[in-house]
C-alpha positions, -999 to 999 in steps of 0.1 A, spaced: 2 -1 -2 35 24 3 36 24 -34 -3 35 -42 -12 64 -64 -39 90 -54 -50 119 -74 -59 157 -46 -82 180 -61 -68 211 -49 -89 248 -55 -72 278 -57 -101 298 -65 -102 332 -45 -138 320 -30 -111 288 -11 -93 315 4 -64 297 11 -70 266 -11 -85 231 -4 -86 194 -12 -121 193 -32 -116 152 -35 -92 127 -37 -95 95 -60 -76 64 -66 -76 69 -105 -72 96 -132 -104 91 -148 -123 95 -113 -105 129 -104 -110 139 -143 -145 134 -142 -150 150 -107 -129 182 -123 -150 186 -150 -179 180 -126 -168 207 -104 -162 233 -131 -194 225 -148 -211 233 -116 -190 265 -116 -177 289 -93 -147 274 -94 -117 296 -110 -87 279 -108 -85 236 -99 -54 217 -96 -54 181 -97 -19 162 -82 -3 130 -85 7 116 -46 22 90 -34 11 75 1 26 94 25 45 122 6 59 156 17 40 187 -2 68 186 -24 64 155 -38 34 163 -49 27 159 -91 6 180 -108 -9 168 -133 -40 187 -150 -51 224 -140 -83 243 -151 -78 280 -152 -109 301 -159 -90 335 -166 -76 320 -198 -108 311 -211 -119 283 -194 -81 267 -200 -69 227 -194 -39 226 -189 -15 191 -186 
């Protein structure tokens, strides 16, 4: 279980003053589907999805996808 990968969706929109986790998923597909749902519901400006190893420090988190509303709703890898 130590090598298990997780995907954390992080909201860094202005409405989330210090940012916050919106969910933890055990597959990329589930995390992407959740991100798309959050975006379609509205109210998010910036979302990030990070690949995280169990018990890894934040400095080791790897961003795998992002969403920025102010760039015309741009998704980035």
